[in-house]
N, C-alpha and C positions, 0 to 999 in steps of 0.2 A: 641413258643416252642423251647427249646434249642436242639442243635444237636452236640453231642460230638463224636459219633461213629455210624456206620450203625445199623439200627434196627435189632433185632435178627432174625426175619423171613426173612429179606432181606439178611443177612449173609448166611442163609441156602440156599436161592435161588441162590446167587452168587456161592456158593460152588457147587451146583448141575449144574449150568450153566457151570462152569469150567470143571466139569466132562464130560458134554455133548460135550463141545468143544474138549476135548481130544479124544473122540470117533470119531468125525467128522474129526479132523486133529490133530494128536499128538503134533505137534510143535506149535499149536495155543493156548495152555493152558496159563492161566493168571498167572503172578507172584503174590506173596503175596501182594506187594504194589499195583498192578493193581486191585486185588480183593477188597482191602480195599477202593481204590478210587472209583471204580464202585459202591460199596455198599453205600458209602457216597453220591454219586450223586443221586442214586435212593431214598435214604432217604430224601435228600434235595428236590427232586421233589415232594415226597409225603407230606412233611411238608409245603412247600411254594406254592404248586400248580403252579410251574413255572420251567423253565430251565434257571436259572440265577445265574452266579457265585457270583455276589454281594449279592444276597439274601442268598446264601449258606454260605457266609462269615459271614453275620449278624446273621444267625441262629446258627452259631457255636461260636458266641461272639468273632470273630476274630481269633479263633484258626487255621482255614483253610483259607489262603489268596487267593484272586482272582488269583494272579500270579501262585501259586502252583497248584491250581485246573485246570486252563486253560493250564498250561504247560504240565501236564499229558495228557490232552485231545489232544493237538496239537503234542506232541513229542513222546509219548509212542508208541512202536511197538505192537499195539493190532490188532488182526485179526478181524477188524470191520465187514467184509463181513460175518463172520460166527456167529456173536452174535445173530442176528435175527433168523437165521436158527436154532441155538441151543436152543433159548428160545421157539420157536414154537414146537420143538421136546419135550421139557419139558412139555408144556401145553398139548400136545396130549397124552403123557404118563400119566400125573397126572389125567387127566379127562377121561382116557381110551376111547379116541375118535377113532373110526374105520371107520367112514363115515361122509360125509357132502356135502354141496353145495358150490361151489366157485362163488364169485360175483365180477365182475369187474366194476370199475368206475374211472372217472378222476375228479380232483378238481383243480380249479384255485385259487391261493392265492396271493392277492395283496401285493406288497412290496413297499418300498420307491423308489423315482425316480432314485436314484443312488445306485446301489447294485453291486458294483464291486467284493465284496467278497462272494456273495451268488451264488451258482451254479445254472445254468439253468434259470436265470431270463431273461425274454424277454417281448416284447410288446404284450399285451393281450386286447381283446375286453371286455369292462366293461358293463355288461348286464344292470345294474341299470341305468346308465347315458347315455348309447349309445356311449360313448367315448372310450378312450384307457387308460390303466394303465400299469405299469411295475409289473411283477409278475412271479410266478413259476406255472408250471402245473405238478401235481403228478398223475400218473396212479397207482391206488390202488387195491390190491387183498385181499379180505376177505374170510375167511372160516366160513360158517354158519353151526352150528351143533345143536342138540337138547338141549344141555346144555349151550354152550357159542358161542359167535360170536367175532372174533378177526382178526386183520390184519396179513397176512402171507407173504406179499411181496409188494414192491413198486418200482417205477422207475420214474425218472424225464424226462419229455418230453421237447425237444427243437426243434423249427422249423429250417429248413435248411436256413442259411442266404442267400445263393445263390438263392434258390427258392423264398425266400421272396423278394429279390431285383428284381428278374425277374418278379414276379407277379405285383409288384408296377409299374415297367417300362412298362410292357405289358398293364396294365390298362390305363396308361397315353397315350400311343401311340394309343390304341383303341379309346379312347375318342377324340383324334385328327383326327380320321378317317383313320389311317394308315391300309392298308390291312394286313391280317394275314400273307401272304407270305413275306411281307416286314418287319415283326416284328421279333425280336430275337426268336430262338427256345428255348423251355423250357429245362433247364438243368436237368440232372439226379440227383436224390437225393443222397447225400453223405451218406456213411455207418455210419458216425459218428452221424448222425441225423436220427435215425429210426422213423417211424411213430408210432402213438399210438397203432395201431393194432399189429405192430411188437413187440412193448414193451410188450403188453398184452400177446402175444403168448410166449414170452420169460419167463414171470412171471409164466405162466401155466406150461411150460416145466420144469422150475426150481423147482416148487413145486412137480411135478411128479417125478423128479430125486431124490429129497431129501426125499419125503414122499410117495413113491410108494405103501406102504402098506395101505394107506388110500383110501377107496372106494369113488370116486366122483360120486354122483348121477346125478348132472347137473352142467352146467356152465351158469351163467346169466350175461348179459351185455345189455347196452342201445343201442339206434339206431346207434350210431357211429360205433359199431362193428357188424352191421347187414349185412355185405357183405358176399358173398359166400366163399371167401378165408379164412376169419377168422373163420367162423362157422365150415367149414369142417375140417380145420386144428386143431382147438380146440377140436373137437369131436374125431379126430384120436389120439390126445395126450393121452386121457383117454379111449382108447379102444372103440371108437364109442359111447361115452356117450351122453346124451341129451345136446344140446346147445340151449338156448333160447335168442332171441334178439328182436329188433323191426324193423319194416319197416315204411317208410314214406307213407303218404296217397296218394301221386301221383305216387307211384311205380306201374308198370304194372304187371298184372297176365294174364294167359290165361285160358279162360272158354269156353268150347265147340268150341275150335279152334279160338276164337276171343280174341283180346287183349283189356283190359280195366283197369283202375286204381282201386286201392283198395277201395277208397272212393265211387266210383260209384257202384261197385259190392256189397258192404255190405249195402249200403243205398237203393238199388233198388231190386236186385235179391235175396240176402241172408240176409234178415233183422234179427236183433237180437231178442232174447227172454229174459224176465226178470228172473233172478235167484238170489239165496242167496248164497254167498260165505263165507267160514270161513277162515280168515287169521290168521297168527301167533299170538298167544296170546288168541285164542278162540273167537275173535270178529267176529260177523256176519255182513256182508255188502251186500247191494243190488247192482246189476249190470245188465247191458244189454249185452248179449254175443251171438256171432255167430262165426262159424268156418267152415273151409273147407280145403281139401287137394288139393292145387292148384299149378300149375307150376308158379314159380316166374321168370319173364323174366330175370331179372338181375342175378339170380342165375343159370339159365339154367337147373333147375330141380324142381321136386315137393317138396313142404314143407307143414307142417301143419301151417296154418295161422289162427289166432284168432283175431276177432274184439271185443274189450272190452271197455265198457263205464260205469263208476261207477255212482251211483245215484247223480244227481246234475250236471253232466258233459254233455256238448252238443255235443262233438266230440268224435269219437272212437280213441283209440290207437290200433295199429296193431302189434300183437306179431307173431313171426315166430320161428319155431322149426325144428331141423334136424331130430329128431326121430318121425315119423308119427304114431307110435303105441301107443303113450300116449293118454290118455283121455283129452278132452278139460279142464275139471275142474281141473285135476291134474296139467296141464301145467300152468294154471292161478295161482293156489295156490302156485306153485313153484316160479313163477316170482315175487310174492309179497315179497319174501325174499330179492329181490334186493334193496328194500327201506331201508333195515337195514344199507346199506352203508350210505345213507343220514342221518339216525338217528345217526349213529356212528360219522359222521363228525359234525353234529349239536351239539351233546353232548359235543364233545371235544371243539368246539368253545364256547359253553355256559360256560364251565369250564375255558376258557381263556388259554387252554393248547395247542390246536392244532397248532396255528401259531408258538409258540415257539418250539413245538415238531418237526415241520418241519425243523426249523433251526438246531436243534440237530441232526436229522436224516441226514440232508445234510452233517453235519460235520463228522458223522460216516463213510459215504461213501467217502467224499471228504475233509478230515481233513485239507489239506493244503490250502483250499480256504476259511477257516472260522477263524476269529480272536475272541478273547474273547470279543471284543467290541459288538458283536452281542448279547451277553447274558446280557448286562447291560441295 
């Protein structure tokens, strides 16, 4: 399909986006040439199912050269940080969204061995092979509503090089039998390299600051975010809203003054019962469920803890919530929305867009670190 100019509906979107940018920051408005370029890129993405300057050039039969397209991307003074914010605002207004559930997750994306121009690339554990690869880690925030589900924020995670080097050396010395008091002391984490939970809290606060009129009914996250600090702070950001995460099976709880781990408690004392749950989309699924309001030792306070095992599974997963007034069934059904993050990422990968879209997003935030070569 030929591309001579932006599609009509994309022109309308870019015009509305520019107006939204003006409301957020008056001097962030796009010039006429920038609006045309952005509209052309969006049309190219739609037609070629990729973010690739070379494909855009071919789709225009050479009317728009790689050099011209990439020059605008690398050199134009565009308020990149406000583009996602403004587009989210447009979606919320157009769909008349007033409430929803925020879902957090992180995704590891494998890159080539040498990635000097890609922001945040680092050594990662490769789950499939058990080895290591070079890649990026993206912390993603999605808004789930009754009508649409879409990303509203993201951040790139990077491990602290000093901590990584210390951990490697400490492991080596420990293996050699060096006593702890004779090994180097763990250095403090540098502020330039925040943890994933710190990045997640920043994303939540940014959404609250930008879209404070949206009522957030719950915040969902996986076991990585199941510590007391994250859950309590996330709840406070949205005026003590419900925060649901997961606990590990070996985490301790207190029952009748005695400590024991979750696995023992729910397999011996508080065994589950079979129930039928309705998940998003109206599908009924069978599961074994048990719950209790227990003091989680690591949190230092009582939480609503739910043991959940779907039909065909042999082991429980353990959900934990800050608001203990919720019914067990409501908590479980709310947490099923978290898997929409997985579906979203799987869909993007299936369409062969997600990987290239991450390159494009990286360039939006860090345009100086990306060359047009990444798009070929």
